[in-house]
N, C-alpha and C positions, 0 to 999 in steps of 0.2 A: 345896352347890350349890343355887342358887335356881332355881325354875321360872318362867320368863318368862311362861308362860301364866296365871299367877296374879296378874300385875301389871296393874293398871288402865291404867297408862301404855302397856304393850305393846298391850293390847286397842285402845286409842284410836289408837295409831300404826298398827297393822295395818289398822284400818278406814280411816284416812286414805290409806294406800297404795291400797286398793281404789277409793276415791272419786277419787283423783288419776288413776289409770289410766283410769277410766271417763271423766272429764272431758276428759282430754288426747286422747282418741280423735277429738274434734271440732276440735282445734287445726289450723291450716293445715299443709299438708304441708311447707312450707318451714321449719317450726319443729321438724321431726322430730329434728334434731341440735342444736337450740337449746333453747328453753324447755321443750318437751315432754320431752326427755331429762334436762334439769337437774332439773325437778320430780319426775320419776319416780325418778331416782337419789337425790335428797336425801330423798324420802319413804321409800324403801326403807332408806336409811342410818339413819333414826331407829329403826325397828323392829329392824334388824340389830344396831345398837350396843347396844340394850337386851338382846337375846338374847345377844350375845357377852359383855357385862358380867356377865350372870347366871351364866355358867360360870366366871368368874374366882374364884380362891380367896380373894382378900383384898378387904376393903371399899374400900381406896383404888383398887384396879384397877376394881372395880365402879363406883365414883364417876367415874373417868376416862372410862369408856365412856358413862355417863349424861350426862356433860358434853358428849361428842361428839354424842350424840343430841340434846341441847338445842341445840347449835349448828346442827344440821341442821334442827330444827323452825323455828328462826328464819329460816334460809335459805328454807325452804318458804313461810313466811308472807310474806316479801318477794317471792318469785317469784309467789305468788298475787296480790299487788297489781299486779304487772306484767301478768299475764294479764287481770286485771280492767280495767286502764287501756287495754289494747290491745283490749278487748272480745272476748277469746277465751272468757271466762266472763261470764255475765250473770245477773241476777236471782237466782232460787232456788239455782242451782248455785254461783254465786260466794259467796252467803251460807252455804250448807251447807259448802263447803270452808273458808271463813274461820272458821266456828264450830268445825268439827272440829279445825282446826289450833290455834285458841286454847285449846280444852279440853285438847288433847294437851299443849300447852306448859305450861298451868297445873298439870296433874296431874304432869307430869314435874318441873317446878320444885319442887313440893311434896315429891316423893319425894327429890329431891336435898337440899333443905333439911332434911328429916327425918333423913336419913342423916348429914348433916354435924353436926347438933346432937346426935346420939346418940354421936358418936365423940370 
């Protein structure tokens, strides 16, 4: 069994969750069940899928959960562009979120590539 806390991809995903929850506090109230909820759920899904994959006994199962996490990070990246275009996030906050999401995606993609090439 793998320890998710030792994976850089998990650390980055966890930090992204915290940043997204903080940023979405200022979103318009009419977005509570829209973009706010979508961003929060998708970001939590990234970290959660990494955690769940780590407890799977086989490498293919682990990879399947990492693939789901990767899909969720791409979803978050798109939703962040919507938030920026709607001016729900601006300046430093928008850049910080985009940067964190990008780094999370790159590290997660690298982990997936590494596992696929070793099997």
